[in-house]
C-alpha positions in Angstrom: 83.6 73.8 -72.2 80.5 72.1 -73.7 77.2 73.9 -73.2 74.9 72.0 -70.9 71.8 70.6 -72.5 68.5 71.5 -71.0 66.9 68.7 -69.0 64.7 66.6 -71.2 61.6 64.8 -70.0 60.3 61.7 -71.5 56.7 61.5 -72.5 56.0 59.5 -69.4 57.4 62.0 -67.0 54.5 64.4 -66.8 51.7 61.8 -66.4 53.8 60.1 -63.6 54.0 63.5 -61.8 50.3 64.0 -62.3 49.5 60.5 -60.9 51.6 61.2 -57.8 49.7 64.5 -57.3 46.4 62.7 -57.5 47.4 60.1 -55.0 48.7 62.8 -52.6 45.4 64.7 -52.9 43.3 61.6 -52.3 45.3 60.8 -49.2 44.9 64.3 -47.9 41.1 64.2 -48.5 40.9 60.8 -46.7 42.3 62.4 -43.6 40.5 65.7 -43.8 36.9 64.7 -44.8 34.5 63.4 -42.2 33.6 59.7 -42.0 30.3 58.1 -41.1 27.0 60.0 -41.3 28.8 63.3 -41.8 30.1 62.2 -45.1 26.6 61.6 -46.5 27.5 63.2 -49.8 30.2 60.6 -50.2 27.8 57.5 -50.1 24.1 56.9 -50.3 22.3 57.2 -47.0 20.3 54.1 -45.9 16.9 55.0 -44.6 14.8 52.5 -42.7 11.9 51.2 -44.7 8.5 52.6 -43.8 6.3 49.8 -42.7 2.8 50.2 -44.1 0.1 48.3 -42.3 -3.2 49.8 -43.3 -5.0 48.5 -46.4 -6.4 45.5 -48.1 -4.7 42.1 -48.2 -5.2 38.6 -49.4 -4.5 36.2 -46.6 -3.1 32.7 -47.5 -3.6 30.5 -44.5 -3.9 26.8 -43.7 -7.6 27.4 -43.7 -7.8 28.8 -47.2 -7.9 32.3 -48.7 -9.3 35.2 -46.8 -9.9 38.9 -47.8 -8.4 41.1 -45.1 -8.6 44.8 -44.3 -6.5 46.4 -41.6 -6.5 49.8 -40.0 -4.6 51.4 -37.1 -6.2 53.7 -34.4 -4.6 56.5 -32.3 -3.5 54.1 -29.6 -1.5 52.0 -32.1 -4.0 49.1 -32.0 -4.4 47.4 -35.3 -7.9 46.0 -36.1 -9.6 44.5 -39.1 -11.9 41.9 -40.5 -11.2 38.6 -42.3 -13.7 37.1 -44.7 -13.3 33.6 -46.2 -13.5 33.6 -49.9 -15.2 30.1 -50.1 -17.6 30.3 -47.2 -17.9 34.0 -46.5 -17.1 33.3 -42.8 -16.2 36.5 -41.0 -13.6 36.8 -38.2 -12.1 39.8 -36.5 -8.4 40.6 -35.8 -6.6 42.7 -33.3 -2.9 43.5 -33.3 0.1 45.4 -32.2 3.3 46.2 -34.0 6.3 45.5 -31.8 10.0 45.4 -32.8 9.1 45.4 -36.5 6.8 42.4 -36.2 3.1 42.4 -36.8 1.3 40.4 -34.1 -2.4 39.6 -34.6 -5.0 37.8 -32.6 -7.9 36.3 -34.6 -11.3 35.8 -32.9 -14.8 37.3 -32.6 -16.3 40.0 -30.5 -19.0 37.6 -29.3 -16.3 35.2 -28.1 -14.6 37.9 -26.1 -10.9 38.1 -25.5 -8.2 39.9 -27.4 -4.4 40.1 -27.7 -1.6 40.6 -25.2 2.1 41.0 -26.0 4.5 40.3 -23.2 7.9 41.8 -23.0 9.8 39.0 -21.2 12.3 39.5 -18.4 14.0 37.1 -15.9 11.1 35.4 -14.2 8.8 38.3 -15.0 7.1 40.2 -17.8 5.2 43.3 -18.7 2.2 42.9 -21.0 0.2 45.3 -23.2 -3.2 44.1 -24.1 -6.5 45.1 -25.6 -9.8 43.5 -26.2 -12.3 43.1 -29.0 -14.7 45.2 -27.0 -12.3 48.0 -26.0 -9.9 48.1 -28.9 -9.4 51.9 -28.6 -7.2 51.6 -25.6 -4.3 49.5 -24.2 -4.3 47.8 -20.8 -1.3 46.6 -18.8 -0.6 43.2 -17.2 2.4 42.4 -15.0 3.8 38.9 -14.5 6.1 38.0 -11.6 7.4 35.1 -9.6 8.2 32.9 -12.6 11.3 30.7 -13.1 14.5 32.1 -14.3 14.7 31.9 -18.1 10.9 31.3 -18.4 8.4 30.9 -20.0 7.2 28.2 -19.6 6.4 28.4 -15.9 3.9 29.6 -13.3 3.5 33.3 -12.6 1.4 35.6 -10.5 -0.4 38.3 -12.5 -2.1 41.6 -12.0 -3.8 43.6 -14.6 -5.1 47.1 -15.4 -8.0 47.2 -17.8 -7.9 49.2 -21.0 -9.5 52.6 -20.3 -9.3 56.3 -21.4 -8.7 57.3 -17.7 -5.9 56.0 -15.4 -6.9 52.9 -13.4 -5.2 51.2 -10.5 -3.4 47.9 -11.1 -5.8 45.2 -10.1 -8.8 46.8 -11.9 -8.5 43.9 -14.4 -8.1 41.2 -11.8 -5.2 39.2 -10.4 -4.3 35.5 -10.0 -2.0 32.8 -11.2 -1.0 32.2 -14.8 0.4 28.8 -16.0 2.4 28.8 -19.3 3.4 25.6 -21.0 5.1 25.0 -24.3 4.8 22.3 -27.0 6.2 22.4 -30.5 7.0 26.2 -30.2 3.4 27.0 -29.3 2.7 28.3 -25.8 -0.5 27.6 -24.0 -1.7 30.0 -21.3 -4.3 29.5 -18.5 -5.2 32.3 -16.2 -7.3 29.9 -14.0 -10.3 32.2 -14.4 -12.0 30.7 -17.4 -9.6 32.4 -19.9 -7.1 30.6 -22.0 -4.8 31.6 -24.8 -2.2 30.5 -27.4 1.1 32.3 -27.9 4.1 32.5 -30.2 7.5 33.9 -29.1 9.5 36.3 -31.2 12.7 37.3 -29.5 11.9 39.0 -26.2 8.2 39.2 -27.0 5.5 36.6 -26.4 2.3 37.4 -28.5 -0.9 35.7 -27.2 -4.4 35.5 -28.5 -6.8 34.9 -25.6 -10.5 34.4 -24.9 -13.1 32.5 -22.9 -15.0 31.0 -25.8 -15.1 30.8 -29.6 -12.1 30.6 -32.0 -8.8 32.4 -31.1 -5.5 32.1 -32.9 -2.3 34.0 -32.8 -0.3 35.2 -35.8 3.3 36.7 -35.9 4.4 38.3 -39.2 7.6 39.9 -40.5 7.7 42.4 -43.4 8.0 40.9 -46.9 8.4 42.6 -50.3 4.7 41.8 -51.1 3.3 42.3 -47.6 3.8 40.2 -44.5 4.8 36.6 -44.0 5.0 34.5 -40.8 3.3 31.8 -38.8 -0.1 31.1 -37.1 -1.0 28.9 -34.2 -4.1 28.0 -32.3 -6.1 25.1 -30.8 -6.2 23.2 -34.0 -2.4 23.4 -34.7 0.2 21.1 -33.2 2.9 23.5 -34.4 3.1 26.9 -36.1 1.9 26.9 -39.7 2.9 29.3 -42.5 0.6 32.3 -43.3 1.0 35.4 -45.4 -0.8 38.7 -46.1 -0.2 39.8 -49.7 -1.2 43.2 -50.9 
């Protein structure tokens, strides 16, 4: 009887067994390790970018170049000053940050007015507003009775003035508001000597309002070098591009 030879492995046998073992381990890990946020060590976590508002900017607008400085107070109201480089004309700005968009009203304290940002619903809206004279606080305005899918349309309104103490609705007045739209710019008339101009961004309608003097509305989105968006007012037939560059 011939002796049996020991089993011989080719030089490819051991690597093949090793590859099979690696595949089996990888499959086991895929079923045993957590997925999603729990597996943060497996993939880089994506953190939302921190939006910085405060600071100095160069504003490039249809009206030329402006030096701008913005700051935010405890109520979340953004305020600042714009100074034209060519003429040294000075204007003021008030704003709110909503849904990642910077919404600014441009005007003057002497001209009165301020900014209101409406959160639109079906035939109604809730607005947050502040004025150039009471920028430390936010007031509230409620719209109702408008058409389904509006604005545009006609609404009843009732307001609560900005104040450090609770005030009843109606402390800021009440009445009828007419909203019209042309070339993406909304015109608002509260029928009490106050008018405004607005731009819509998703469910929000940002409005710069006043009784006299210049008032324009700006809606901006974050950009790598600052903020970019559009501006509208009495002199604009449609929104025009504007940017704030750090």
